[in-house]
DRENVOMI-261261 format. One record per residue (C-alpha): x, y, z; residue in one letter. Coordinates in steps of 0.25 Angstrom, whole numbers, plus 2048, in hexadecimal, padded with zeros to 3 digits. Example, Ala and Ser with C-alpha at 12.3 -4.5 7.8 and 13.67 -1.06 7.14 Angstrom:
<atoms>
8317EE81FA;8377FC81DS;
</atoms>
This chain:
<atoms>
A522E0DC0M;A5A2ECDC5G;A502F7DC3F;A54305DC7R;A4C311DCBM;A4C31DDC2N;A55327DCAP;A4D333DC5H;A4032FDCCI;A3E33BDD6T;A31338DDCT;A2632EDDEL;A19336DE0R;A0A333DE3C;A02336DD7S;9F633BDDFK;9FC343DEAS;A09347DE4G;A10343DF0M;A1E33DDEFE;A1F32EDF2V;A2B328DF8P;A3331FDEFS;A3B319DFBN;A46317DF1G;A3E30EDE9F;A41303DF2A;A332FEDF1S;A282FEDE7P;A2030BDE5I;A1130ADE7G;A06314DE9L;A08320DF2C;A05321E00R;A01330E01C;9F332DDFBC;9E8324E01P;9EA315E00A;9EE30FDF7P;9F531BDF2G;9F7322DE5K;A0131FDD9P;A0F324DDAV;A1632ADCEV;A2532BDCBV;A2B339DC8E;A3933BDC2Y;A43346DC1D;A3F349DB3L;A4B352DB0A;A54346DB3K;A4B33DDABV;A4B346D9FA;A5A347D9FK;A5C338D9FI;A51337D94W;A58341D8BL;A6533BD8CS;A6032DD89N;A5232DD84P;A49321D82A;A54316D85S;A50308D88G;A43301D82S;A34303D84G;A3030BD91I;A3E30AD96W;A42314D8BR;A3C31ED95Y;A44319DA1G;A48327DA6P;A39329DA9F;A3731BDB0L;A39318DBEP;A4130BDBCV;A4F30ADB5W;A582FEDB0D;A4D2F6DAAV;A522EBDA2P;A4E2E8D94E;A472DBD97D;A3E2E1DA2Y;A362EBD9AA;A3D2F1D8EF;A312EBD85D;A272F4D8CV;A23301D85G;A28307D78G;A19305D73T;A1630BD66P;A0D317D63V;A06315D56V;9FD31FD4ER;9EF318D4AH;9E9320D3FD;9DD317D3DR;9D9318D4CL;9D7327D4AG;9CF325D3EE;9C232DD40G;9C6333D4DL;9CF33ED47G;9DB33CD50V;9E9335D4FE;9E9328D57V;9F6322D5DY;9F7315D65L;A02311D6FK;A02302D6FN;A052FDD7DE;A022EED79G;A102EBD74V;A152ECD83N;A1A2DED88P;A0E2DAD8FS;A052E1D85G;A012EED8CS;A052FBD91F;A052F5D9FK;A132F0D9DD;A182FFD9ER;A13301DACG;A162F3DB1L;A242F2DACS;A282FFDB3V;A1F2FCDBFG;A252EFDC2I;A332F4DBFA;A312FFDC9L;A2B2F6DD3G;A372ECDD2A;A412F7DD3A;A3B2FBDE0C;A3B2ECDE5G;A2E2E6DE1A;A2D2D7DE0K;A1F2D4DDBR;A142DCDD5F;A052DBDD5C;9FA2E3DCEL;9EB2E2DCAP;9E82E2DBBT;9DE2E0DB1Q;9E92DCDA7G;9F52E2DA1N;9FB2E8DADA;9FC2DADB4G;A022D4DA8V;A0D2DFDA7A;A102DDDB6A;A122CEDB5C;A1A2D0DA8L;A242DADAFF;A242D3DBCS;A292C6DB4S;A342CEDADR;A392D2DBAL;A392C4DBFG;A2F2C8DCBL;A242BFDD0P;A182C0DC7G;A0F2CCDC9A;A032CADD1L;9F72CEDC8V;9E82D0DCDY;9DE2D0DC2M;9CF2D2DC3P;9C62C5DC3D;9C32C1DB5G;9D12C3DB0F;9D52B4DB3Q;9DB2AEDA6G;9DB2BBD9EC;9E72BFD96I;9EC2C8DA1Y;9EB2BDDABH;9F32B4DA2R;9FD2BED9FS;A002C2DADC;A032B3DB0E;A0B2B2DA4F;A142BCDA9F;A152B6DB7G;A0A2BDDBEG;A012B8DC9E;9F22BCDC6V;9E62BDDD0R;9D82C2DCDF;9CE2CADD5F;9C32D4DD2G;9BC2DADC6S;9C72E4DC2N;9D52E9DC5I;9D12F2DD1A;9CB2E5DD8A;9D72DDDD4A;9E02E7DDAG;9D92E8DE7S;9DA2D9DE9K;9E82D9DE5M;9EC2E4DF0R;9E32DCDFAE;9EA2CFDF7D;9F82D5DF7L;9F72DFE02Q;A022D9E0AG;A0C2D6DFEP;A092E4DF9L;A0C2EAE06A;A192E3E08C;A1E2E5DFAG;A1D2D6DF5E;A142DBDEAF;A142E9DE3V;A072EEDDED;A092F2DCFI;9FB2F6DCCS;9F8302DC3T;9FF30FDCAF;A02307DD7F;A1030ADD4E;A17314DCCP;A1E30BDC1G;A12308DB9R;A0F317DB6L;A1E319DB3E;A1E30DDA9G;A10312DA2K;A15320DA0K;A1F31BD96T;A1331BD8CM;A1432AD8DG;A2332AD8AH;A20321D7EE;A1532BD79I;A1E336D7AL;A2932FD72E;A1E32AD67A;A1A338D65F;A2833ED66S;A27344D58A;A1934AD59K;A0F34FD63S;A0A346D6EL;9FB341D6CP;9F034AD70D;9EA33FD78Y;9EE332D7EI;9E2328D81L;9E631ED8CY;9DD312D91P;9DC315DA0T;9DB30BDABG;9E530DDB6G;9EB318DAEG;9FA316DAFT;9FD319DA1G;9F4326DA1L;9FC32BDACV;A09326DA7G;A0932CD99I;A06339D9FW;A11338DAAK;A1B335D9EA;A16341D97F;A1834ADA3R;A25344DA7E;A2B347D99F;A25355D9AL;A2B357DA7G;A39352DA2A;A3835CD97G;A39350D8DL;A2C353D85L;A2E358D76E;A27365D73P;A1C35DD6BQ;A19355D77H;A16360D81L;A0735FD7ES;A04352D85L;9F8349D81P;9EB349D88R;9E933CD8FM;9DC335D8EI;9D8329D97A;9CF31FD91V;9C7316D9AQ;9BB30CD98S;9AD311D9CK;9AC304DA4Q;9B8309DADC;9BB318DACA;9BF31DDBAP;9C9327DB4L;9BF32DDAAV;9B532FDB5A;9BF336DBEA;9C433FDB2F;9B6343DAFE;9B2346DBDA;9BF34FDBEG;9C4346DCAA;9D2346DCFE;9D3337DD1D;9CC32BDCBV;9C1324DD3T;9C0315DD1P;9B4310DC9V;9AD302DC8Q;9B22FCDBBS;9A72F6DB2R;9B22EEDABG;9B82F1D9DT;9BE2E8D92I;9CB2F1D93A;9D12EBD9FD;9DC2F6DA1G;9D0300DA2L;9C92F9DADD;9CF300DB9V;9C4306DC2P;9CE30EDCBG;9DA316DC8A;9E5318DD3I;9EC323DCAM;9DE329DC5G;9E3337DCBH;9EF337DC1A;9E7332DB5M;9DD33DDB7L;9E9347DB9R;9EF342DABV;9E2344DA4L;9E1352DA9R;9EF356DA7E;9EF351D99S;9E1357D96R;9DC349D93G;9D0342D98F;9CA334D9BA;9C032DD93V;9B831FD94A;9B4316D88V;9AA30BD88S;9AD2FCD87E;9A72FCD79E;9B0307D75E;9BC2FFD7AI;9B82F3D72R;9B62FBD66D;9C4301D68G;9CA2F4D69F;9C32EFD5CA;9C82FCD55E;9D62F9D59F;9D52EBD53G;9CF2F0D46K;9DB2FAD46R;9E52EFD49G;9E92F5D56I;9ED2ECD62A;9E62F3D6EA;9DE2EED79G;9D12F3D80Y;9D82FED88E;9DE304D7CS;9D0302D75A;9CB30BD7FA;9D4317D7BT;9CF315D6DL;9C1316D71A;9C4322D79G;9CB329D6EL;9BF326D65Q;9B532CD6FD;9BE338D72L;9BF33BD63C;9B033AD61R;9AE344D6DS;9B934DD68N;9C034CD75R;9CC348D6CI;9CE353D62H;9D0350D53A;9DE34ED4EG;9E334AD5CA;9EE340D5ER;9EA335D67V;9F232AD6EL;9EB31DD73L;9F2314D7DL;9F1306D78N;9F42FFD85T;9F42F0D81G;9F12E7D75S;9E42E1D70H;9E82D3D75L;9E22D3D83I;9D42D8D7FP;9D42CDD74L;9D92C2D7EA;9CE2C6D88K;9C32C6D7DA;
</atoms>
């Protein structure tokens, strides 16, 4: 497919040091920076926001799904059959969820994306960006939905199947079967995503170094962040006629969406595109499991970066991320937005999942953690009465039920 780079990209920048990273004319895929100690830190894309704003105002929201926001994305000329079915997910007010809590509750339903989760946003853009820079095959470690999405979009490009590393014990699970359904190759190692990722980079050291494979792990290239930020664009659109939510609760593992939503808000602000009623931005709240809460520990300690922890395992696969290569940016988002990070118990996650079922809401364990977090925060008065709260429903109920 003839992808084209957005001509209004001005800079690639290290998210940690702030130093400019050479693009080399986008002749090869963009990985981690080389200015920070190995393996490096994530690279972010910056745009000429004045030019982007001009395009947006002359032809706002053209295309379908996330490609409505093409002026803010790094890759252009994306054909309909590649990923026009990604994004455009609804925000729905759920009064019954707010009963007894004294707040207005909204959910953004990401389970309607083509592979069933919000991972489609980041992987569709990440793989398109990699392919535009010459990538031929992708690899990544996963505990679920990201691997499925990588396989799906690799297949849509007609590339060799993505090579996916999963933790031991995932053999035969729905993630494994879904990756293979979309043409992926799956290998297993270790107890969690960190161990699987280390094994992948050891096994593929040569192929990764020569460019035979591109590592499309969370934040290891800039496209996944750019795709995930479209949730922020859609939140702005969903609340176009009224003020934005006071709080956004985000189930946080690798944290791409947490950083991405805030990036979208800041870019719209920098481009002068925010409506007056949107100038008060939401407070971002990261929700983790008490079994694996490195961001919560770092936030409460006042740290500038996240130190990896030993995960004790959680039923919410997407939250079982013991380290965070973009922890410094997640902490920055929480502090800039006057937000915070909280952890909930496994029992609370299960109760939240059951509550969704009783209310007729198709949401998984990660999303259930946000409901549990909301309940705890309302009981402790950390979320004020009458607040408008948005919960990110990152995937459907089907995977938890398939694993049961």
